[in-house]
C-alpha positions, 0 to 999 in steps of 0.5 A: 875487079882488081884490088883497090888502091889504098888512100888516106883521108885526114881525121885531124892529124891522123891519116885514115886509110880507106878503099873504094870497091865496085861502082854499084848505084848505092854506097855502102860504108863498112864500119870496122870492128876493133881491129881491121886492115883494108889491104890484108882483107884481100889475102883472106879468101872469105873476106875477099869473096864477101867484098866481091859480092857486095860490090856487085850491087853497091859502091863499097867503102871501107876504112881502118880506124886509127891505131889499126891497119894501114891508118896512123898509129895511136899512142896507148897514152892517148887511147881512141875515142868514139868521137874519133871513130865517128869522125873517121867514117865522116871524113872518109865519106867526104873524101869519096864524095858520098853525101849519103850511104848505107852503114854496115857493121859486124859485132863490135862495129855496131855501137859506132855505126848506131852513134853515126846514124843517130849523129848524122841522120841525113847521111845514113840511108840505111843500116845493117847490123850483123852480130851486133850488140848495144851493150856487152856487159850484163846489167840488171836490165840487160840479163843476157850481157856477159859478166864483167869478170868474163869480159876482163878475162877476155881482155887479157886473153886477147893479148895472149893469143892475138897474132895466132889466128886462134882468136878468129876461131873462138869467134866462129865455131863453125868455120872450116879450121886447119893449120893453113887457115890458122896462119892466114888469120894469124897474118891478118891479125898481125897486119891489123894491129898489135896485141896491146892495141887490140886489147885497148880497142876491144875495151873501148867497144865493150865499155860502150852502151848505146841502148839509149841511142837506138829509139832515135835512129830512123833509118831502115835497119836490117839485123842479121844474127846467128841463132846459136852464137854463144858469145853474142847470143841472139837476144842481142839481135833481138833487143836491137830489132825491138828498139829501132823502129821498123827494124827487121830481124833475120836469124841465120843458122849456126854459131859463127860470129861473122856471116862470111862463112857457110851461110854467106849466101843467105846473108848476102841475099838478105842485104842485097834485097834490103838495099835494092829491093831484089833478091839474088838469083837462086844458086843451084849448088848441084851444078857448078862450073869449076876448074881443078888444078893438080900440082905435083913434085916430080919424083917426090919420094926419091927427092925427099930421101935425097934432100933429108927432112929439113930440106924437103920440108922447106921445099914443101913450104915454098911450094905451099906458099906459091899455091896459096898466093894463087888461090887467094888471087882467084878465090879458090880453095885448097885440098891436099891428098 
């Protein structure tokens, strides 16, 4: 499928950017976390692969909250509100003609997804919570929350590293990591929002407490959570599953926050079975049809000597940029000898 065109829905005076991908029999709305970009998603191979798979059995709907991505910017003097976030989801569903949809969220998007499900129960057929938390901060009756001083340090830290890609590595300890991957995520962060807006969006999320909302949610709910996530411990996922009637908890192996990396097959299969009743066909990892492309710069040793280090480095960077663009287009991965 080709990359979908970005369109806009109006939430009051603010334009909300959204995309629709796939034509599955069931609508799935992705509730964004604090910083997204619906167009930059396609430049990150893991996100594109994830969207491609979801679109095989759903009509995938995703949007950028105002202040992030392609949506209208916001003023720091008028920070976003939860009501605005929920209304953005509603106007997007209206714009695409969706009367009801399943809602999926990752980490900080869960609070808004839960509030949306409670506010519009007739429009939410199911909910998928991935690495979600009902409250971020520690409390006397929420002992696995994070210390408020640590959360404040994290807020300040976001401003310092946002746009470098390092924040994504902090969230996903088990992801493959190298300089090329860092640059890809760095571009994604810069396209998603500015460091100051990222900090304010994150503050909105960590100040959120939706524990009282959970018992009012009546839609079927799937909770996916990594067993050893150090930032969002599994206790958060258990709490959600225990306080939403009938919710199912599935524990994934690993320490990542996002289920788009090593264990993505298992996560997708769980979501597919939850939404459709049918689990995907087992994948034989030992047998795979692949295309291997080798590239080589002719007489590279002589040319490097003739050009000098700076010019040769520029040539290599140009070569790598061309290769990366094609890898992203065909969802491939790169290996350098």
